Backbone as ProteinMPNN parsed JSONL, in Angstrom:
{"seq_chain_A": "XXXXXXXXXXXXXXXXXXXXXXXXXXXXXXXXXXXXXXXXXXXXXXXXXXXXXXXXXXXXXXXXXXXXXXXX", "coords_chain_A": {"N_chain_A": [[156.22, 116.297, -163.458], [158.419, 118.92, -163.082], [158.496, 122.335, -162.498], [160.339, 125.348, -162.64], [159.843, 128.065, -162.464], [157.437, 130.779, -162.695], [156.905, 131.526, -165.326], [157.52, 129.243, -166.829], [155.599, 127.536, -165.742], [153.21, 128.779, -166.577], [153.479, 128.466, -169.348], [153.245, 125.671, -169.54], [150.627, 125.334, -168.596], [149.183, 126.686, -170.593], [149.827, 125.109, -172.795], [148.625, 122.689, -172.004], [145.924, 123.483, -171.833], [145.374, 123.966, -174.521], [145.842, 121.398, -175.568], [143.661, 120.068, -174.505], [141.669, 121.279, -175.863], [140.341, 123.52, -174.928], [139.006, 126.721, -174.826], [140.111, 130.093, -174.028], [137.966, 131.47, -173.02], [136.229, 129.396, -172.216], [137.837, 128.244, -170.231], [138.015, 130.351, -168.418], [135.347, 130.472, -167.579], [135.039, 127.924, -166.404], [136.774, 128.173, -164.27], [135.743, 130.237, -162.87], [136.685, 132.824, -163.425], [137.685, 135.902, -165.05], [137.6, 136.363, -168.621], [139.339, 138.235, -169.598], [141.218, 138.271, -167.546], [142.334, 135.684, -167.795], [143.446, 135.9, -170.342], [145.351, 137.968, -169.953], [146.938, 136.707, -168.043], [148.0, 134.558, -169.525], [149.318, 135.887, -171.644], [151.192, 137.508, -170.447], [153.131, 135.95, -169.233], [154.743, 135.244, -166.325], [155.329, 137.888, -165.833], [153.612, 139.259, -164.278], [152.073, 139.27, -161.061], [150.443, 136.413, -159.73], [147.672, 135.091, -158.117], [147.9, 132.514, -155.721], [145.674, 130.938, -155.286], [144.382, 131.179, -157.731], [146.154, 129.826, -159.411], [145.85, 127.257, -158.368], [143.15, 126.777, -159.03], [143.265, 126.827, -161.854], [145.062, 124.714, -162.343], [143.65, 122.552, -161.331], [141.372, 122.388, -163.023], [142.669, 121.927, -165.432], [143.86, 119.537, -165.03], [146.22, 119.202, -163.554], [148.406, 118.49, -160.85], [149.163, 120.548, -158.386], [151.775, 121.381, -156.349], [153.584, 122.585, -153.514], [156.909, 123.262, -152.593], [158.997, 123.72, -149.939], [162.031, 125.294, -149.109], [164.606, 124.675, -146.752]], "CA_chain_A": [[156.95, 117.347, -164.105], [158.801, 119.967, -162.144], [158.758, 123.625, -163.129], [161.201, 126.15, -161.778], [159.422, 129.463, -162.359], [156.051, 131.03, -163.101], [156.834, 131.554, -166.79], [157.48, 127.845, -167.258], [154.3, 127.012, -165.33], [152.196, 129.344, -167.473], [153.643, 127.797, -170.641], [152.686, 124.318, -169.412], [149.181, 125.46, -168.475], [148.681, 127.038, -171.93], [149.974, 123.893, -173.605], [147.609, 121.729, -171.569], [144.621, 124.021, -172.23], [145.244, 123.738, -175.96], [145.716, 119.947, -175.759], [142.299, 119.692, -174.132], [140.731, 121.974, -176.739], [139.571, 124.467, -174.123], [139.29, 128.122, -175.155], [140.313, 130.955, -172.863], [136.633, 131.772, -172.498], [135.774, 128.204, -171.488], [138.657, 128.109, -169.029], [137.581, 131.395, -167.488], [134.057, 130.066, -167.016], [135.259, 126.76, -165.543], [137.521, 128.584, -163.078], [135.079, 131.401, -162.296], [137.581, 133.958, -163.606], [137.33, 136.679, -166.241], [138.342, 136.047, -169.847], [140.423, 139.214, -169.628], [142.234, 137.803, -166.6], [143.012, 134.528, -168.395], [144.237, 136.425, -171.455], [146.515, 138.665, -169.386], [147.762, 135.689, -167.387], [148.726, 133.798, -170.543], [150.167, 136.721, -172.495], [152.241, 138.14, -169.637], [153.678, 134.858, -168.423], [155.856, 135.542, -165.441], [155.558, 139.316, -165.694], [152.707, 139.833, -163.279], [151.805, 138.367, -159.953], [149.247, 135.589, -159.856], [147.269, 134.541, -156.826], [148.073, 131.08, -155.579], [144.357, 130.329, -155.442], [144.126, 131.122, -159.172], [146.966, 128.726, -159.946], [145.226, 125.996, -157.972], [141.943, 126.61, -159.845], [143.681, 126.485, -163.22], [145.673, 123.387, -162.376], [142.601, 121.556, -161.097], [140.567, 122.271, -164.239], [143.499, 121.413, -166.522], [144.345, 118.202, -164.692], [147.549, 119.222, -162.953], [148.498, 118.486, -159.395], [150.072, 121.622, -158.016], [152.277, 121.245, -154.977], [154.625, 123.542, -153.152], [158.045, 122.69, -151.882], [159.685, 124.77, -149.203], [163.421, 125.035, -148.806], [164.947, 124.96, -145.361]], "C_chain_A": [[157.24, 118.425, -163.067], [159.081, 121.237, -162.934], [159.487, 124.507, -162.13], [160.749, 127.595, -161.603], [158.018, 129.626, -162.923], [155.915, 131.019, -164.62], [156.716, 130.138, -167.341], [156.132, 127.207, -166.91], [153.2, 127.501, -166.269], [152.276, 128.672, -168.843], [153.039, 126.394, -170.616], [151.167, 124.351, -169.318], [148.546, 125.807, -169.822], [148.711, 125.809, -172.83], [148.88, 122.883, -173.273], [146.199, 122.185, -171.977], [144.368, 123.735, -173.705], [145.1, 122.249, -176.281], [144.291, 119.479, -175.498], [141.238, 120.36, -175.011], [139.831, 122.95, -176.004], [139.978, 125.887, -174.509], [139.556, 128.901, -173.867], [138.981, 131.277, -172.205], [136.078, 130.607, -171.685], [136.534, 128.045, -170.176], [138.241, 129.135, -167.976], [136.287, 130.993, -166.801], [134.234, 128.903, -166.037], [135.946, 127.129, -164.226], [136.885, 129.762, -162.344], [136.005, 132.618, -162.285], [137.126, 134.73, -164.84], [138.176, 136.229, -167.437], [139.536, 136.983, -169.963], [141.565, 138.783, -168.7], [143.026, 136.627, -167.151], [143.933, 135.0, -169.515], [145.503, 137.117, -170.959], [147.48, 137.681, -168.741], [148.619, 134.961, -168.415], [149.696, 134.665, -171.333], [151.316, 137.381, -171.739], [152.9, 137.136, -168.711], [154.895, 135.294, -167.62], [156.098, 137.018, -165.195], [154.606, 139.981, -164.713], [152.413, 138.788, -162.222], [150.483, 137.642, -160.173], [148.929, 135.035, -158.473], [147.469, 133.026, -156.827], [146.745, 130.361, -155.772], [143.981, 130.211, -156.918], [144.911, 129.98, -159.804], [146.368, 127.373, -159.588], [143.96, 125.731, -158.78], [142.303, 126.15, -161.246], [144.235, 125.069, -163.293], [144.629, 122.292, -162.172], [141.783, 121.314, -162.372], [141.37, 121.621, -165.369], [144.147, 120.06, -166.207], [145.771, 118.135, -164.193], [147.418, 119.069, -161.451], [149.564, 119.506, -159.046], [150.49, 121.425, -156.567], [153.402, 122.238, -154.759], [155.713, 122.812, -152.386], [158.797, 123.844, -151.216], [161.126, 124.354, -148.932], [163.693, 125.386, -147.354], [166.204, 125.759, -145.274]], "O_chain_A": [[156.372, 118.782, -162.271], [159.815, 121.214, -163.922], [159.269, 124.413, -160.922], [161.217, 128.282, -160.695], [157.482, 128.714, -163.552], [154.906, 130.547, -165.144], [155.897, 129.876, -168.222], [155.59, 126.429, -167.694], [152.355, 126.718, -166.702], [151.246, 128.346, -169.432], [152.39, 125.981, -171.577], [150.49, 123.498, -169.891], [147.486, 125.279, -170.159], [147.745, 125.512, -173.533], [148.282, 122.292, -174.172], [145.382, 121.374, -172.413], [143.276, 123.312, -174.086], [144.326, 121.877, -177.163], [143.78, 118.598, -176.189], [140.053, 120.042, -174.913], [138.692, 123.181, -176.41], [141.165, 126.214, -174.517], [139.266, 128.431, -172.767], [138.884, 131.348, -170.98], [135.527, 130.801, -170.602], [135.942, 127.748, -169.138], [138.132, 128.816, -166.792], [136.142, 131.152, -165.588], [133.64, 128.904, -164.96], [135.731, 126.484, -163.2], [137.406, 130.231, -161.333], [136.102, 133.341, -161.294], [136.273, 134.256, -165.59], [139.31, 135.778, -167.282], [140.618, 136.569, -170.38], [142.738, 138.921, -169.045], [144.246, 136.57, -166.997], [145.073, 134.547, -169.619], [146.594, 136.882, -171.48], [148.696, 137.811, -168.88], [149.817, 134.766, -168.208], [150.795, 134.215, -171.659], [152.313, 137.77, -172.348], [153.189, 137.434, -167.552], [155.932, 135.661, -168.173], [156.988, 137.372, -164.422], [154.787, 141.147, -164.361], [152.496, 137.584, -162.466], [149.536, 138.196, -160.731], [149.815, 134.57, -157.756], [147.228, 132.357, -157.832], [146.706, 129.282, -156.363], [143.33, 129.243, -157.313], [144.383, 129.25, -160.643], [146.374, 126.449, -160.402], [143.709, 124.593, -159.177], [141.72, 125.198, -161.766], [143.907, 124.316, -164.21], [144.721, 121.224, -162.777], [141.536, 120.169, -162.749], [140.824, 120.859, -166.166], [144.889, 119.513, -167.022], [146.456, 117.13, -164.384], [146.42, 119.482, -160.86], [150.736, 119.333, -159.382], [149.65, 121.316, -155.674], [154.074, 122.667, -155.696], [155.454, 121.87, -151.636], [159.178, 124.815, -151.87], [161.4, 123.209, -148.573], [163.074, 126.294, -146.799], [166.647, 126.095, -144.175]]}, "name": "protein", "num_of_chains": 1, "seq": "XXXXXXXXXXXXXXXXXXXXXXXXXXXXXXXXXXXXXXXXXXXXXXXXXXXXXXXXXXXXXXXXXXXXXXXX"}
């Protein structure tokens, strides 16, 4: 699956979290993040900056392979 922007990525991550039956609290614990941070991340999709390391943590726990593609 290819996503074009952070908002679309966040929507996919939320969808996957719910499919797996993982609460925001569980996800925060699994990723060593705060519940408040997960909540803000999900509710403000695309409106605030997210560390790349956080995206990699979330994708790993939720079973996504996150890759970057650079344009020339």
